[in-house]
PDB file of N, CA, C and O in Angstrom:
ATOM      1  N   MET A   1     118.237 107.227 111.589  1.00  0.00           N
ATOM      2  CA  MET A   1     117.948 107.538 110.114  1.00  0.00           C
ATOM      3  C   MET A   1     118.691 106.711 108.864  1.00  0.00           C
ATOM      4  O   MET A   1     118.260 106.348 107.770  1.00  0.00           O
ATOM      5  N   ILE A   2     120.180 106.552 109.600  1.00  0.00           N
ATOM      6  CA  ILE A   2     120.614 105.424 108.406  1.00  0.00           C
ATOM      7  C   ILE A   2     120.519 104.983 107.650  1.00  0.00           C
ATOM      8  O   ILE A   2     120.880 105.176 106.489  1.00  0.00           O
ATOM      9  N   PHE A   3     119.619 103.746 108.494  1.00  0.00           N
ATOM     10  CA  PHE A   3     119.322 102.532 107.926  1.00  0.00           C
ATOM     11  C   PHE A   3     117.568 102.646 108.214  1.00  0.00           C
ATOM     12  O   PHE A   3     116.659 102.267 107.475  1.00  0.00           O
ATOM     13  N   GLY A   4     117.535 102.917 108.767  1.00  0.00           N
ATOM     14  CA  GLY A   4     116.163 102.853 109.749  1.00  0.00           C
ATOM     15  C   GLY A   4     115.263 101.678 109.984  1.00  0.00           C
ATOM     16  O   GLY A   4     114.206 101.235 109.535  1.00  0.00           O
ATOM     17  N   ILE A   5     116.550 101.238 111.285  1.00  0.00           N
ATOM     18  CA  ILE A   5     116.339 100.561 111.911  1.00  0.00           C
ATOM     19  C   ILE A   5     115.532 101.009 113.055  1.00  0.00           C
ATOM     20  O   ILE A   5     114.485 100.384 113.229  1.00  0.00           O
ATOM     21  N   ILE A   6     115.804 101.962 113.871  1.00  0.00           N
ATOM     22  CA  ILE A   6     115.151 102.382 114.807  1.00  0.00           C
ATOM     23  C   ILE A   6     113.682 102.545 114.553  1.00  0.00           C
ATOM     24  O   ILE A   6     112.688 102.041 115.077  1.00  0.00           O
ATOM     25  N   GLY A   7     113.885 103.527 113.451  1.00  0.00           N
ATOM     26  CA  GLY A   7     112.090 103.635 112.813  1.00  0.00           C
ATOM     27  C   GLY A   7     111.543 102.492 112.749  1.00  0.00           C
ATOM     28  O   GLY A   7     110.750 102.403 113.687  1.00  0.00           O
ATOM     29  N   GLY A   8     111.559 101.072 111.794  1.00  0.00           N
ATOM     30  CA  GLY A   8     111.116 100.338 111.612  1.00  0.00           C
ATOM     31  C   GLY A   8     110.743  99.488 112.855  1.00  0.00           C
ATOM     32  O   GLY A   8     109.753  98.765 112.737  1.00  0.00           O
ATOM     33  N   MET A   9     111.507  99.489 114.191  1.00  0.00           N
ATOM     34  CA  MET A   9     111.432  98.948 115.375  1.00  0.00           C
ATOM     35  C   MET A   9     110.008 100.233 116.227  1.00  0.00           C
ATOM     36  O   MET A   9     109.118  99.791 116.955  1.00  0.00           O
ATOM     37  N   ALA A  10     110.126 101.477 115.944  1.00  0.00           N
ATOM     38  CA  ALA A  10     109.082 102.235 116.519  1.00  0.00           C
ATOM     39  C   ALA A  10     107.912 101.742 115.799  1.00  0.00           C
ATOM     40  O   ALA A  10     106.990 101.493 116.575  1.00  0.00           O
ATOM     41  N   GLU A  11     107.649 101.522 114.589  1.00  0.00           N
ATOM     42  CA  GLU A  11     106.715 101.287 113.957  1.00  0.00           C
ATOM     43  C   GLU A  11     105.815 100.169 114.165  1.00  0.00           C
ATOM     44  O   GLU A  11     104.607 100.100 113.938  1.00  0.00           O
ATOM     45  N   TYR A  12     106.891  99.007 114.799  1.00  0.00           N
ATOM     46  CA  TYR A  12     106.553  97.906 114.857  1.00  0.00           C
ATOM     47  C   TYR A  12     105.993  97.581 116.187  1.00  0.00           C
ATOM     48  O   TYR A  12     105.303  96.612 116.504  1.00  0.00           O
ATOM     49  N   PHE A  13     106.466  98.688 116.994  1.00  0.00           N
ATOM     50  CA  PHE A  13     105.887  98.576 118.537  1.00  0.00           C
ATOM     51  C   PHE A  13     105.008  99.804 118.495  1.00  0.00           C
ATOM     52  O   PHE A  13     104.765 100.462 119.506  1.00  0.00           O
ATOM     53  N   GLN A  14     104.672 100.011 117.634  1.00  0.00           N
ATOM     54  CA  GLN A  14     103.849 101.347 117.486  1.00  0.00           C
ATOM     55  C   GLN A  14     104.125 102.030 118.633  1.00  0.00           C
ATOM     56  O   GLN A  14     103.605 101.772 119.719  1.00  0.00           O
ATOM     57  N   ILE A  15     105.227 103.222 118.357  1.00  0.00           N
ATOM     58  CA  ILE A  15     105.666 104.194 119.237  1.00  0.00           C
ATOM     59  C   ILE A  15     106.260 105.439 118.644  1.00  0.00           C
ATOM     60  O   ILE A  15     106.153 105.686 117.442  1.00  0.00           O
ATOM     61  N   ASP A  16     106.589 105.852 119.089  1.00  0.00           N
ATOM     62  CA  ASP A  16     106.707 107.104 118.217  1.00  0.00           C
ATOM     63  C   ASP A  16     108.962 107.094 118.038  1.00  0.00           C
ATOM     64  O   ASP A  16     109.623 106.644 118.974  1.00  0.00           O
ATOM     65  N   SER A  17     109.454 107.486 117.130  1.00  0.00           N
ATOM     66  CA  SER A  17     110.553 106.545 116.831  1.00  0.00           C
ATOM     67  C   SER A  17     111.711 108.058 117.620  1.00  0.00           C
ATOM     68  O   SER A  17     112.820 108.140 118.149  1.00  0.00           O
ATOM     69  N   THR A  18     110.891 108.739 117.354  1.00  0.00           N
ATOM     70  CA  THR A  18     111.734 110.086 118.684  1.00  0.00           C
ATOM     71  C   THR A  18     112.287 109.453 119.443  1.00  0.00           C
ATOM     72  O   THR A  18     113.496 109.336 119.644  1.00  0.00           O
ATOM     73  N   VAL A  19     110.927 108.726 120.208  1.00  0.00           N
ATOM     74  CA  VAL A  19     110.847 108.326 121.875  1.00  0.00           C
ATOM     75  C   VAL A  19     112.157 107.316 121.673  1.00  0.00           C
ATOM     76  O   VAL A  19     112.986 107.057 122.546  1.00  0.00           O
ATOM     77  N   LEU A  20     112.141 106.843 120.393  1.00  0.00           N
ATOM     78  CA  LEU A  20     113.273 105.349 120.851  1.00  0.00           C
ATOM     79  C   LEU A  20     114.099 105.519 120.431  1.00  0.00           C
ATOM     80  O   LEU A  20     114.998 104.696 120.604  1.00  0.00           O
ATOM     81  N   ARG A  21     114.384 106.910 119.454  1.00  0.00           N
ATOM     82  CA  ARG A  21     116.192 107.423 118.896  1.00  0.00           C
ATOM     83  C   ARG A  21     116.495 107.675 120.243  1.00  0.00           C
ATOM     84  O   ARG A  21     117.462 107.035 120.656  1.00  0.00           O
ATOM     85  N   ILE A  22     115.693 108.772 121.421  1.00  0.00           N
ATOM     86  CA  ILE A  22     116.205 109.125 122.246  1.00  0.00           C
ATOM     87  C   ILE A  22     116.754 108.121 123.118  1.00  0.00           C
ATOM     88  O   ILE A  22     117.839 108.427 123.613  1.00  0.00           O
ATOM     89  N   ILE A  23     116.284 107.008 123.428  1.00  0.00           N
ATOM     90  CA  ILE A  23     116.119 105.808 124.548  1.00  0.00           C
ATOM     91  C   ILE A  23     117.333 105.190 123.765  1.00  0.00           C
ATOM     92  O   ILE A  23     118.042 104.580 124.566  1.00  0.00           O
ATOM     93  N   PHE A  24     117.785 105.136 122.589  1.00  0.00           N
ATOM     94  CA  PHE A  24     118.621 104.638 122.100  1.00  0.00           C
ATOM     95  C   PHE A  24     119.969 104.750 122.081  1.00  0.00           C
ATOM     96  O   PHE A  24     120.845 103.886 122.052  1.00  0.00           O
ATOM     97  N   LEU A  25     120.041 106.589 122.114  1.00  0.00           N
ATOM     98  CA  LEU A  25     121.140 107.594 122.358  1.00  0.00           C
ATOM     99  C   LEU A  25     121.771 107.276 123.596  1.00  0.00           C
ATOM    100  O   LEU A  25     122.969 107.209 123.870  1.00  0.00           O
ATOM    101  N   VAL A  26     120.614 107.067 124.393  1.00  0.00           N
ATOM    102  CA  VAL A  26     121.256 106.989 126.577  1.00  0.00           C
ATOM    103  C   VAL A  26     121.598 105.837 126.257  1.00  0.00           C
ATOM    104  O   VAL A  26     122.727 105.876 125.768  1.00  0.00           O
ATOM    105  N   ILE A  27     121.174 104.801 126.289  1.00  0.00           N
ATOM    106  CA  ILE A  27     121.384 103.627 126.908  1.00  0.00           C
ATOM    107  C   ILE A  27     123.238 103.187 125.806  1.00  0.00           C
ATOM    108  O   ILE A  27     124.027 102.319 126.177  1.00  0.00           O
ATOM    109  N   ALA A  28     123.414 103.972 124.682  1.00  0.00           N
ATOM    110  CA  ALA A  28     124.399 103.911 123.616  1.00  0.00           C
ATOM    111  C   ALA A  28     125.716 104.273 124.371  1.00  0.00           C
ATOM    112  O   ALA A  28     126.834 103.766 124.460  1.00  0.00           O
ATOM    113  N   SER A  29     124.814 105.858 125.099  1.00  0.00           N
ATOM    114  CA  SER A  29     125.997 106.579 125.903  1.00  0.00           C
ATOM    115  C   SER A  29     126.699 106.148 126.578  1.00  0.00           C
ATOM    116  O   SER A  29     127.921 106.001 126.604  1.00  0.00           O
ATOM    117  N   LEU A  30     125.293 105.745 127.637  1.00  0.00           N
ATOM    118  CA  LEU A  30     126.098 104.795 128.865  1.00  0.00           C
ATOM    119  C   LEU A  30     126.907 103.694 128.495  1.00  0.00           C
ATOM    120  O   LEU A  30     128.050 103.423 128.866  1.00  0.00           O
ATOM    121  N   SER A  31     126.041 103.004 127.589  1.00  0.00           N
ATOM    122  CA  SER A  31     127.175 101.578 127.561  1.00  0.00           C
ATOM    123  C   SER A  31     128.513 101.984 126.344  1.00  0.00           C
ATOM    124  O   SER A  31     128.994 101.167 125.558  1.00  0.00           O
ATOM    125  N   GLY A  32     128.846 103.205 126.445  1.00  0.00           N
ATOM    126  CA  GLY A  32     130.518 103.407 126.126  1.00  0.00           C
ATOM    127  C   GLY A  32     130.133 103.640 125.044  1.00  0.00           C
ATOM    128  O   GLY A  32     131.226 103.936 124.560  1.00  0.00           O
ATOM    129  N   PHE A  33     128.944 103.833 123.651  1.00  0.00           N
ATOM    130  CA  PHE A  33     128.467 103.904 122.329  1.00  0.00           C
ATOM    131  C   PHE A  33     128.777 102.674 121.504  1.00  0.00           C
ATOM    132  O   PHE A  33     127.979 102.244 120.670  1.00  0.00           O
ATOM    133  N   VAL A  34     130.013 102.086 121.764  1.00  0.00           N
ATOM    134  CA  VAL A  34     130.431 100.743 120.504  1.00  0.00           C
ATOM    135  C   VAL A  34     129.730  99.758 120.997  1.00  0.00           C
ATOM    136  O   VAL A  34     129.229  99.149 120.052  1.00  0.00           O
ATOM    137  N   PRO A  35     129.404  99.238 122.122  1.00  0.00           N
ATOM    138  CA  PRO A  35     128.242  97.961 122.058  1.00  0.00           C
ATOM    139  C   PRO A  35     126.656  98.767 121.485  1.00  0.00           C
ATOM    140  O   PRO A  35     125.815  97.886 121.307  1.00  0.00           O
ATOM    141  N   GLY A  36     126.225  99.866 121.246  1.00  0.00           N
ATOM    142  CA  GLY A  36     124.895 100.174 121.097  1.00  0.00           C
ATOM    143  C   GLY A  36     125.533 100.260 119.477  1.00  0.00           C
ATOM    144  O   GLY A  36     125.064  99.276 118.904  1.00  0.00           O
ATOM    145  N   ILE A  37     126.268 100.910 118.667  1.00  0.00           N
ATOM    146  CA  ILE A  37     126.960 100.945 117.704  1.00  0.00           C
ATOM    147  C   ILE A  37     126.377  99.720 116.988  1.00  0.00           C
ATOM    148  O   ILE A  37     125.383  99.675 116.264  1.00  0.00           O
ATOM    149  N   MET A  38     127.310  98.621 117.393  1.00  0.00           N
ATOM    150  CA  MET A  38     127.431  97.254 116.917  1.00  0.00           C
ATOM    151  C   MET A  38     126.263  96.536 117.085  1.00  0.00           C
ATOM    152  O   MET A  38     125.906  95.785 116.178  1.00  0.00           O
ATOM    153  N   ALA A  39     125.723  96.623 117.918  1.00  0.00           N
ATOM    154  CA  ALA A  39     124.111  96.234 117.837  1.00  0.00           C
ATOM    155  C   ALA A  39     123.007  96.700 116.529  1.00  0.00           C
ATOM    156  O   ALA A  39     122.154  95.975 116.015  1.00  0.00           O
ATOM    157  N   TYR A  40     123.356  98.273 116.154  1.00  0.00           N
ATOM    158  CA  TYR A  40     122.836  98.923 115.432  1.00  0.00           C
ATOM    159  C   TYR A  40     123.297  98.105 113.993  1.00  0.00           C
ATOM    160  O   TYR A  40     122.519  97.395 113.356  1.00  0.00           O
ATOM    161  N   PHE A  41     124.486  98.313 113.683  1.00  0.00           N
ATOM    162  CA  PHE A  41     124.967  97.586 112.763  1.00  0.00           C
ATOM    163  C   PHE A  41     124.551  96.306 112.637  1.00  0.00           C
ATOM    164  O   PHE A  41     124.107  95.965 111.541  1.00  0.00           O
ATOM    165  N   LEU A  42     124.594  95.581 113.459  1.00  0.00           N
ATOM    166  CA  LEU A  42     124.325  93.711 113.594  1.00  0.00           C
ATOM    167  C   LEU A  42     122.603  93.667 113.168  1.00  0.00           C
ATOM    168  O   LEU A  42     122.132  92.808 112.423  1.00  0.00           O
ATOM    169  N   SER A  43     121.952  94.570 113.689  1.00  0.00           N
ATOM    170  CA  SER A  43     120.711  94.801 113.326  1.00  0.00           C
ATOM    171  C   SER A  43     120.431  94.699 111.525  1.00  0.00           C
ATOM    172  O   SER A  43     119.596  94.063 110.882  1.00  0.00           O
ATOM    173  N   PHE A  44     121.026  95.201 111.297  1.00  0.00           N
ATOM    174  CA  PHE A  44     120.911  96.280 109.600  1.00  0.00           C
ATOM    175  C   PHE A  44     120.921  94.571 109.188  1.00  0.00           C
ATOM    176  O   PHE A  44     119.968  94.250 108.478  1.00  0.00           O
ATOM    177  N   PHE A  45     121.579  93.804 109.435  1.00  0.00           N
ATOM    178  CA  PHE A  45     122.152  92.533 108.764  1.00  0.00           C
ATOM    179  C   PHE A  45     121.186  91.414 108.785  1.00  0.00           C
ATOM    180  O   PHE A  45     121.078  90.642 107.832  1.00  0.00           O
ATOM    181  N   ILE A  46     120.184  91.283 110.327  1.00  0.00           N
ATOM    182  CA  ILE A  46     119.994  90.386 110.839  1.00  0.00           C
ATOM    183  C   ILE A  46     118.361  90.863 110.208  1.00  0.00           C
ATOM    184  O   ILE A  46     117.866  90.273 109.248  1.00  0.00           O
ATOM    185  N   VAL A  47     117.550  92.189 111.034  1.00  0.00           N
ATOM    186  CA  VAL A  47     116.564  92.536 110.465  1.00  0.00           C
ATOM    187  C   VAL A  47     115.728  92.402 109.024  1.00  0.00           C
ATOM    188  O   VAL A  47     115.761  93.326 108.212  1.00  0.00           O
ATOM    189  N   PRO A  48     115.084  91.351 108.812  1.00  0.00           N
ATOM    190  CA  PRO A  48     114.632  91.458 107.703  1.00  0.00           C
ATOM    191  C   PRO A  48     114.081  92.961 106.894  1.00  0.00           C
ATOM    192  O   PRO A  48     113.651  93.883 107.588  1.00  0.00           O
ATOM    193  N   ASN A  49     114.143  93.070 105.495  1.00  0.00           N
ATOM    194  CA  ASN A  49     113.477  94.250 104.811  1.00  0.00           C
ATOM    195  C   ASN A  49     112.025  94.330 104.519  1.00  0.00           C
ATOM    196  O   ASN A  49     111.406  93.417 103.973  1.00  0.00           O
ATOM    197  N   LYS A  50     111.521  95.416 104.887  1.00  0.00           N
ATOM    198  CA  LYS A  50     110.027  95.709 104.637  1.00  0.00           C
ATOM    199  C   LYS A  50     109.534  94.935 103.124  1.00  0.00           C
ATOM    200  O   LYS A  50     108.374  95.039 102.727  1.00  0.00           O
TER     201      LYS A  50
END
């Protein structure tokens, strides 16, 4: 909800954003949070605005 990255991805893949956020949190927690958070912030700069 910070930059809208996961919401935009959910809209693109036509799935519920809550489900995608839960999946992201599970993957981020299993990887130690740092890689997941880094990927989230990098995607903020890479993904174009709507």
